[in-house]
N, CA and C atoms as an extended XYZ file, in Angstrom:
411
Properties=species:S:1:pos:R:3:atomname:S:1:resname:S:1:resid:I:1 pbc="F F F"
N      -251.012       73.637       32.717 N   MET     1
C      -251.268       73.001       34.133 CA  MET     1
C      -250.187       72.853       34.728 C   MET     1
N      -249.862       73.186       35.896 N   THR     2
C      -248.559       73.306       36.570 CA  THR     2
C      -248.639       72.301       37.696 C   THR     2
N      -247.710       71.733       38.011 N   ARG     3
C      -247.512       70.602       39.117 CA  ARG     3
C      -247.643       71.327       40.405 C   ARG     3
N      -248.438       70.774       41.458 N   THR     4
C      -248.431       71.168       42.686 CA  THR     4
C      -247.229       70.623       43.537 C   THR     4
N      -246.537       71.677       44.145 N   ALA     5
C      -245.518       71.136       45.213 CA  ALA     5
C      -246.139       70.016       46.091 C   ALA     5
N      -245.255       69.143       46.116 N   GLY     6
C      -245.819       67.902       47.236 CA  GLY     6
C      -246.935       67.105       46.737 C   GLY     6
N      -247.266       67.130       45.362 N   SER     7
C      -248.440       66.075       44.975 CA  SER     7
C      -247.689       64.831       44.780 C   SER     7
N      -248.487       63.838       44.861 N   SER     8
C      -248.278       62.561       44.986 CA  SER     8
C      -247.859       61.839       43.641 C   SER     8
N      -246.964       60.821       43.506 N   GLY     9
C      -246.705       60.042       42.242 CA  GLY     9
C      -247.852       59.634       41.480 C   GLY     9
N      -248.983       58.975       42.384 N   LYS    10
C      -250.023       58.768       41.526 CA  LYS    10
C      -250.803       59.775       40.943 C   LYS    10
N      -250.924       61.005       41.657 N   LYS    11
C      -251.659       62.094       41.011 CA  LYS    11
C      -250.807       62.234       39.832 C   LYS    11
N      -249.418       62.556       39.751 N   THR    12
C      -248.707       62.961       38.688 CA  THR    12
C      -248.697       61.830       37.530 C   THR    12
N      -248.728       60.713       37.797 N   LEU    13
C      -248.964       59.658       36.882 CA  LEU    13
C      -250.330       59.667       36.157 C   LEU    13
N      -251.526       59.811       36.883 N   ALA    14
C      -252.739       60.044       36.274 CA  ALA    14
C      -252.755       61.423       35.446 C   ALA    14
N      -252.042       62.372       35.915 N   ALA    15
C      -251.989       63.525       35.155 CA  ALA    15
C      -251.265       63.452       33.622 C   ALA    15
N      -250.054       62.587       33.815 N   ILE    16
C      -249.109       62.092       32.565 CA  ILE    16
C      -250.088       61.330       31.648 C   ILE    16
N      -250.857       60.640       32.262 N   ARG    17
C      -251.725       59.742       31.427 CA  ARG    17
C      -252.700       60.544       30.658 C   ARG    17
N      -253.435       61.240       31.309 N   GLU    18
C      -254.366       62.282       30.824 CA  GLU    18
C      -253.774       63.208       29.941 C   GLU    18
N      -252.752       63.901       29.980 N   ALA    19
C      -252.206       64.504       29.047 CA  ALA    19
C      -251.536       63.829       27.879 C   ALA    19
N      -251.193       62.403       28.181 N   GLY    20
C      -250.755       61.898       26.863 CA  GLY    20
C      -251.884       61.518       26.064 C   GLY    20
N      -252.980       61.221       26.620 N   LEU    21
C      -254.280       60.881       25.922 CA  LEU    21
C      -254.566       62.062       25.098 C   LEU    21
N      -254.574       63.126       25.796 N   ASP    22
C      -254.937       64.525       25.055 CA  ASP    22
C      -253.969       64.789       23.781 C   ASP    22
N      -252.662       64.617       24.044 N   LEU    23
C      -251.608       65.136       23.081 CA  LEU    23
C      -251.640       64.037       21.938 C   LEU    23
N      -251.674       62.609       22.184 N   ILE    24
C      -251.809       61.762       21.062 CA  ILE    24
C      -252.986       61.856       20.242 C   ILE    24
N      -254.136       62.140       20.933 N   HIS    25
C      -255.276       62.499       20.055 CA  HIS    25
C      -255.231       63.533       19.389 C   HIS    25
N      -254.638       64.566       19.741 N   GLU    26
C      -254.530       65.944       18.976 CA  GLU    26
C      -253.518       65.955       17.920 C   GLU    26
N      -252.308       65.131       18.305 N   HIS    27
C      -251.187       65.233       17.322 CA  HIS    27
C      -250.727       64.104       16.807 C   HIS    27
N      -251.217       62.831       17.230 N   GLY    28
C      -250.714       61.712       17.038 CA  GLY    28
C      -249.421       61.201       17.752 C   GLY    28
N      -249.083       59.963       17.779 N   PHE    29
C      -248.043       59.448       18.775 CA  PHE    29
C      -246.697       59.897       18.441 C   PHE    29
N      -246.663       59.716       16.847 N   GLU    30
C      -245.294       60.017       16.494 CA  GLU    30
C      -244.954       61.519       16.544 C   GLU    30
N      -245.905       62.487       16.574 N   ALA    31
C      -245.877       64.043       16.497 CA  ALA    31
C      -245.628       64.538       17.965 C   ALA    31
N      -246.260       63.721       18.864 N   MET    32
C      -246.130       64.121       20.398 CA  MET    32
C      -244.795       64.031       20.857 C   MET    32
N      -244.474       64.962       21.521 N   SER    33
C      -243.054       64.792       22.111 CA  SER    33
C      -243.048       64.682       23.670 C   SER    33
N      -241.866       64.212       24.287 N   LEU    34
C      -242.046       63.988       25.705 CA  LEU    34
C      -242.069       65.364       26.268 C   LEU    34
N      -241.155       66.251       25.818 N   ARG    35
C      -241.041       67.669       26.185 CA  ARG    35
C      -242.458       68.284       26.223 C   ARG    35
N      -243.282       68.170       25.404 N   GLN    36
C      -244.642       68.650       24.970 CA  GLN    36
C      -245.436       67.919       26.384 C   GLN    36
N      -245.269       66.741       26.552 N   LEU    37
C      -246.020       66.104       27.500 CA  LEU    37
C      -245.583       66.563       29.025 C   LEU    37
N      -244.237       66.946       29.264 N   ALA    38
C      -243.818       67.458       30.374 CA  ALA    38
C      -244.398       68.789       30.707 C   ALA    38
N      -244.371       69.488       29.549 N   THR    39
C      -244.662       71.024       29.856 CA  THR    39
C      -246.451       70.703       30.083 C   THR    39
N      -247.143       70.087       29.685 N   ARG    40
C      -248.484       69.876       29.851 CA  ARG    40
C      -248.822       69.623       31.052 C   ARG    40
N      -247.867       68.737       31.820 N   VAL    41
C      -248.217       68.232       33.109 CA  VAL    41
C      -247.647       69.200       34.253 C   VAL    41
N      -246.650       70.069       33.703 N   GLY    42
C      -245.803       71.020       34.581 CA  GLY    42
C      -244.728       70.426       35.363 C   GLY    42
N      -244.038       69.540       34.594 N   LEU    43
C      -242.776       68.828       34.872 CA  LEU    43
C      -241.635       69.082       33.956 C   LEU    43
N      -240.427       69.096       34.708 N   GLN    44
C      -239.108       69.130       33.894 CA  GLN    44
C      -239.298       67.863       33.047 C   GLN    44
N      -238.603       68.034       31.608 N   PRO    45
C      -238.884       66.720       30.901 CA  PRO    45
C      -238.003       65.362       31.496 C   PRO    45
N      -236.938       65.562       32.099 N   GLY    46
C      -236.320       64.560       32.772 CA  GLY    46
C      -237.101       64.104       34.044 C   GLY    46
N      -237.933       64.647       34.520 N   SER    47
C      -238.796       64.154       35.465 CA  SER    47
C      -239.921       63.167       35.162 C   SER    47
N      -240.145       62.994       33.743 N   LEU    48
C      -241.004       62.156       33.349 CA  LEU    48
C      -240.607       60.941       33.526 C   LEU    48
N      -239.322       60.595       33.605 N   TYR    49
C      -238.616       59.315       33.698 CA  TYR    49
C      -238.823       58.710       35.241 C   TYR    49
N      -239.355       59.451       36.006 N   ASN    50
C      -239.635       58.932       37.339 CA  ASN    50
C      -240.960       58.288       37.268 C   ASN    50
N      -241.718       58.520       36.324 N   HIS    51
C      -243.109       58.061       36.096 CA  HIS    51
C      -243.438       57.081       34.896 C   HIS    51
N      -242.331       57.350       33.652 N   ILE    52
C      -242.722       56.317       32.759 CA  ILE    52
C      -241.310       55.807       32.118 C   ILE    52
N      -241.112       54.884       31.794 N   GLU    53
C      -239.778       54.638       31.079 CA  GLU    53
C      -239.551       55.149       29.648 C   GLU    53
N      -240.411       54.948       28.817 N   THR    54
C      -240.227       55.324       27.441 CA  THR    54
C      -241.480       56.061       26.901 C   THR    54
N      -241.405       56.784       25.719 N   LYS    55
C      -242.769       57.199       25.271 CA  LYS    55
C      -243.663       55.889       24.854 C   LYS    55
N      -242.903       54.889       24.111 N   GLN    56
C      -243.471       53.551       23.816 CA  GLN    56
C      -244.240       52.992       24.917 C   GLN    56
N      -243.571       52.936       26.087 N   ASP    57
C      -244.317       52.307       27.370 CA  ASP    57
C      -245.786       53.326       27.622 C   ASP    57
N      -245.548       54.409       27.651 N   LEU    58
C      -246.631       55.310       27.602 CA  LEU    58
C      -247.670       54.850       26.806 C   LEU    58
N      -247.456       54.679       25.636 N   LEU    59
C      -248.478       54.435       24.541 CA  LEU    59
C      -249.147       53.058       24.882 C   LEU    59
N      -248.342       52.039       24.881 N   PHE    60
C      -248.610       50.850       25.469 CA  PHE    60
C      -249.571       50.823       26.841 C   PHE    60
N      -249.229       51.381       27.768 N   ASP    61
C      -249.756       51.736       29.120 CA  ASP    61
C      -251.401       52.182       28.646 C   ASP    61
N      -251.373       53.274       27.904 N   LEU    62
C      -252.634       53.957       27.372 CA  LEU    62
C      -253.726       52.926       26.784 C   LEU    62
N      -253.175       52.235       25.782 N   ILE    63
C      -253.991       51.341       25.078 CA  ILE    63
C      -254.090       50.092       25.839 C   ILE    63
N      -253.101       49.572       26.534 N   HIS    64
C      -253.643       48.401       27.411 CA  HIS    64
C      -254.600       48.717       28.423 C   HIS    64
N      -254.560       49.804       29.109 N   ASN    65
C      -255.443       50.244       30.234 CA  ASN    65
C      -256.887       50.441       29.452 C   ASN    65
N      -256.884       50.877       28.346 N   HIS    66
C      -258.188       51.244       27.705 CA  HIS    66
C      -258.699       49.784       27.286 C   HIS    66
N      -257.921       48.719       26.977 N   MET    67
C      -258.418       47.390       26.553 CA  MET    67
C      -259.042       46.495       27.945 C   MET    67
N      -258.235       46.990       28.953 N   VAL    68
C      -258.642       46.115       30.306 CA  VAL    68
C      -259.908       46.652       30.716 C   VAL    68
N      -260.171       47.977       30.593 N   THR    69
C      -261.194       48.489       30.976 CA  THR    69
C      -262.476       48.088       30.136 C   THR    69
N      -262.046       48.193       28.851 N   LEU    70
C      -263.208       47.681       27.797 CA  LEU    70
C      -263.741       46.352       28.309 C   LEU    70
N      -262.590       45.322       28.347 N   LEU    71
C      -263.112       43.977       28.732 CA  LEU    71
C      -263.813       44.152       29.953 C   LEU    71
N      -263.465       44.291       30.982 N   ALA    72
C      -264.229       44.450       32.187 CA  ALA    72
C      -265.611       45.056       32.238 C   ALA    72
N      -265.674       46.111       31.408 N   SER    73
C      -266.960       46.850       31.140 CA  SER    73
C      -267.935       45.973       30.319 C   SER    73
N      -267.432       45.265       29.344 N   ILE    74
C      -268.227       44.669       28.542 CA  ILE    74
C      -268.759       43.329       29.313 C   ILE    74
N      -267.990       42.590       30.258 N   ASP    75
C      -268.266       41.618       31.041 CA  ASP    75
C      -269.377       42.054       32.075 C   ASP    75
N      -269.101       43.150       32.481 N   ASP    76
C      -270.250       43.574       33.442 CA  ASP    76
C      -271.628       43.739       32.808 C   ASP    76
N      -271.642       44.302       31.620 N   ALA    77
C      -272.790       44.607       30.711 CA  ALA    77
C      -273.524       43.352       30.110 C   ALA    77
N      -272.599       42.306       30.084 N   LEU    78
C      -273.221       41.154       29.692 CA  LEU    78
C      -273.699       40.024       30.750 C   LEU    78
N      -273.101       40.375       31.975 N   ASP    79
C      -273.391       39.554       33.063 CA  ASP    79
C      -274.820       39.413       33.280 C   ASP    79
N      -275.248       37.950       33.451 N   GLY    80
C      -276.543       37.568       33.840 CA  GLY    80
C      -277.585       37.508       32.594 C   GLY    80
N      -277.032       37.954       31.428 N   ILE    81
C      -277.936       37.869       30.119 CA  ILE    81
C      -277.297       36.374       29.336 C   ILE    81
N      -278.409       35.401       29.398 N   GLU    82
C      -278.176       34.390       28.747 CA  GLU    82
C      -278.688       34.053       27.252 C   GLU    82
N      -279.930       34.803       27.018 N   GLU    83
C      -280.446       34.613       25.733 CA  GLU    83
C      -279.517       35.175       24.380 C   GLU    83
N      -279.058       34.562       23.540 N   PRO    84
C      -278.222       35.029       22.509 CA  PRO    84
C      -278.669       36.324       21.872 C   PRO    84
N      -279.950       36.626       21.648 N   ILE    85
C      -280.428       37.849       21.053 CA  ILE    85
C      -280.349       38.945       21.950 C   ILE    85
N      -280.536       38.691       23.213 N   GLU    86
C      -280.610       39.761       24.389 CA  GLU    86
C      -279.074       40.087       24.631 C   GLU    86
N      -277.994       39.131       24.567 N   ARG    87
C      -276.564       39.291       24.702 CA  ARG    87
C      -276.364       40.165       23.499 C   ARG    87
N      -276.538       40.035       22.363 N   LEU    88
C      -276.267       40.753       21.240 CA  LEU    88
C      -276.784       42.159       21.272 C   LEU    88
N      -278.015       42.276       21.759 N   LYS    89
C      -278.501       43.687       21.902 CA  LYS    89
C      -277.753       44.465       23.023 C   LYS    89
N      -277.506       43.716       24.202 N   ALA    90
C      -276.583       44.310       25.075 CA  ALA    90
C      -275.074       44.933       24.637 C   ALA    90
N      -274.597       43.691       23.699 N   PHE    91
C      -273.170       44.116       23.304 CA  PHE    91
C      -273.210       45.467       22.419 C   PHE    91
N      -274.305       45.518       21.409 N   ILE    92
C      -274.172       46.711       20.754 CA  ILE    92
C      -274.503       47.734       21.517 C   ILE    92
N      -275.336       47.878       22.248 N   ALA    93
C      -275.924       48.999       23.320 CA  ALA    93
C      -274.311       49.453       23.998 C   ALA    93
N      -273.713       48.370       24.378 N   PHE    94
C      -272.465       48.677       25.283 CA  PHE    94
C      -271.516       49.317       24.306 C   PHE    94
N      -271.325       48.683       23.123 N   HIS    95
C      -270.140       49.097       22.291 CA  HIS    95
C      -270.359       50.424       21.749 C   HIS    95
N      -271.686       50.755       21.405 N   LEU    96
C      -271.822       52.151       20.978 CA  LEU    96
C      -271.700       53.171       21.993 C   LEU    96
N      -272.256       52.852       23.108 N   THR    97
C      -272.016       53.965       24.328 CA  THR    97
C      -270.654       54.050       24.496 C   THR    97
N      -269.952       52.842       24.877 N   TYR    98
C      -268.376       53.118       25.259 CA  TYR    98
C      -267.586       53.705       24.304 C   TYR    98
N      -267.871       53.613       23.039 N   HIS    99
C      -267.142       54.199       22.175 CA  HIS    99
C      -267.485       55.806       21.757 C   HIS    99
N      -268.679       55.878       22.164 N   ILE   100
C      -268.939       57.492       22.113 CA  ILE   100
C      -268.486       58.334       23.599 C   ILE   100
N      -268.501       57.666       24.420 N   GLU   101
C      -267.981       58.278       25.695 CA  GLU   101
C      -266.593       58.447       25.822 C   GLU   101
N      -265.847       57.342       25.305 N   ARG   102
C      -264.355       57.289       25.435 CA  ARG   102
C      -263.486       57.589       23.960 C   ARG   102
N      -264.095       58.392       23.165 N   LYS   103
C      -263.528       58.853       21.929 CA  LYS   103
C      -262.231       58.821       21.899 C   LYS   103
N      -261.282       59.343       22.759 N   ARG   104
C      -259.960       59.667       22.622 CA  ARG   104
C      -259.371       58.196       22.763 C   ARG   104
N      -259.780       57.422       23.754 N   GLU   105
C      -259.205       56.100       24.020 CA  GLU   105
C      -259.473       55.081       22.776 C   GLU   105
N      -260.520       55.251       22.260 N   VAL   106
C      -260.806       54.430       21.005 CA  VAL   106
C      -260.313       54.576       19.969 C   VAL   106
N      -260.173       56.018       19.657 N   PHE   107
C      -259.223       56.436       18.526 CA  PHE   107
C      -257.723       56.103       18.652 C   PHE   107
N      -257.164       56.441       19.840 N   ILE   108
C      -255.708       56.139       20.101 CA  ILE   108
C      -255.475       54.522       19.850 C   ILE   108
N      -256.337       53.859       20.429 N   GLY   109
C      -256.276       52.411       20.569 CA  GLY   109
C      -256.555       51.717       19.004 C   GLY   109
N      -257.136       52.392       17.992 N   SER   110
C      -257.070       52.152       16.809 CA  SER   110
C      -256.233       52.593       15.881 C   SER   110
N      -256.165       53.699       15.872 N   SER   111
C      -255.107       54.499       14.800 CA  SER   111
C      -253.729       54.378       15.342 C   SER   111
N      -253.533       54.260       16.609 N   GLU   112
C      -251.978       54.045       17.098 CA  GLU   112
C      -251.522       52.777       17.338 C   GLU   112
N      -252.141       51.650       16.847 N   LEU   113
C      -251.698       50.317       17.090 CA  LEU   113
C      -250.529       50.015       16.244 C   LEU   113
N      -250.423       50.857       15.134 N   ARG   114
C      -249.459       50.900       14.165 CA  ARG   114
C      -248.146       51.167       14.813 C   ARG   114
N      -248.226       52.180       15.649 N   SER   115
C      -247.142       52.753       16.394 CA  SER   115
C      -246.415       51.623       17.602 C   SER   115
N      -247.174       50.593       17.864 N   LEU   116
C      -246.629       49.780       18.999 CA  LEU   116
C      -245.719       48.953       18.484 C   LEU   116
N      -244.543       48.826       19.416 N   GLU   117
C      -243.592       47.765       18.978 CA  GLU   117
C      -244.256       46.319       18.776 C   GLU   117
N      -243.531       45.484       17.927 N   PRO   118
C      -244.493       44.087       17.599 CA  PRO   118
C      -244.924       43.393       18.935 C   PRO   118
N      -244.152       43.377       20.228 N   LYS   119
C      -244.448       42.501       21.101 CA  LYS   119
C      -245.743       43.144       21.966 C   LYS   119
N      -245.677       44.574       22.145 N   ASN   120
C      -246.733       45.257       22.489 CA  ASN   120
C      -248.182       45.091       21.610 C   ASN   120
N      -247.930       45.144       20.320 N   ARG   121
C      -249.030       45.053       19.240 CA  ARG   121
C      -249.522       43.699       19.586 C   ARG   121
N      -248.650       42.676       19.720 N   ARG   122
C      -249.405       41.370       19.822 CA  ARG   122
C      -250.174       41.226       20.945 C   ARG   122
N      -249.873       41.787       22.114 N   LYS   123
C      -250.516       41.827       23.325 CA  LYS   123
C      -252.027       42.502       23.273 C   LYS   123
N      -251.955       43.701       22.451 N   ILE   124
C      -253.215       44.512       22.269 CA  ILE   124
C      -254.029       43.901       21.451 C   ILE   124
N      -253.407       43.566       20.163 N   VAL   125
C      -254.209       42.334       19.365 CA  VAL   125
C      -255.010       41.373       20.089 C   VAL   125
N      -254.368       40.494       20.953 N   ALA   126
C      -254.792       39.524       21.603 CA  ALA   126
C      -256.122       39.971       22.384 C   ALA   126
N      -255.915       41.085       23.363 N   LEU   127
C      -256.987       41.754       24.093 CA  LEU   127
C      -258.184       42.283       22.995 C   LEU   127
N      -257.834       42.543       21.848 N   ARG   128
C      -258.952       43.095       21.149 CA  ARG   128
C      -259.720       41.822       20.567 C   ARG   128
N      -258.964       40.679       20.396 N   ARG   129
C      -259.580       39.350       19.857 CA  ARG   129
C      -260.436       38.889       21.111 C   ARG   129
N      -260.137       38.973       22.104 N   ASP   130
C      -260.781       38.589       23.377 CA  ASP   130
C      -262.016       39.349       23.490 C   ASP   130
N      -262.095       40.557       23.088 N   TYR   131
C      -263.371       41.301       23.091 CA  TYR   131
C      -264.357       41.042       22.160 C   TYR   131
N      -263.723       40.870       20.907 N   GLU   132
C      -264.625       40.265       19.755 CA  GLU   132
C      -265.217       38.927       19.921 C   GLU   132
N      -264.465       38.216       20.830 N   ASN   133
C      -265.042       36.854       20.965 CA  ASN   133
C      -266.159       36.893       22.126 C   ASN   133
N      -266.465       37.948       22.519 N   ARG   134
C      -267.558       38.106       23.565 CA  ARG   134
C      -268.792       37.916       22.552 C   ARG   134
N      -268.873       38.366       21.426 N   LEU   135
C      -269.920       38.090       20.561 CA  LEU   135
C      -270.142       36.761       20.313 C   LEU   135
N      -269.164       35.887       20.388 N   CYS   136
C      -269.354       34.494       20.058 CA  CYS   136
C      -269.961       33.667       21.338 C   CYS   136
N      -269.871       34.180       22.409 N   GLU   137
C      -270.107       33.397       23.701 CA  GLU   137
C      -271.434       33.271       23.988 C   GLU   137
């Protein structure tokens, strides 16, 4: 994929995130290089820093966005369902569907948790706990 001259920063950042998901899913976070990422997006390696600060920030951003989407989506799926058994059924149906449809994000969110710096890991673990707590509401 080559970058289109005059493309917007938002489109470029979206392309970086998408390529980051692909590369981390394919190779793992530690094996993915920023040079590979830049090549995939069609940027010079130094140009990445106009959009991301560090490789760690990219990983945190990808996992954090996944968790925020997961939480918003489960809240939508459970909205208006009051009966505990029906909430459990809705949670299970949502959980399975979401995890099938977003395999890359789920895989990275689980397998690359170990690659996050401690402060970032704590934030993601807290979001995961929030998700799990939806079962107790």
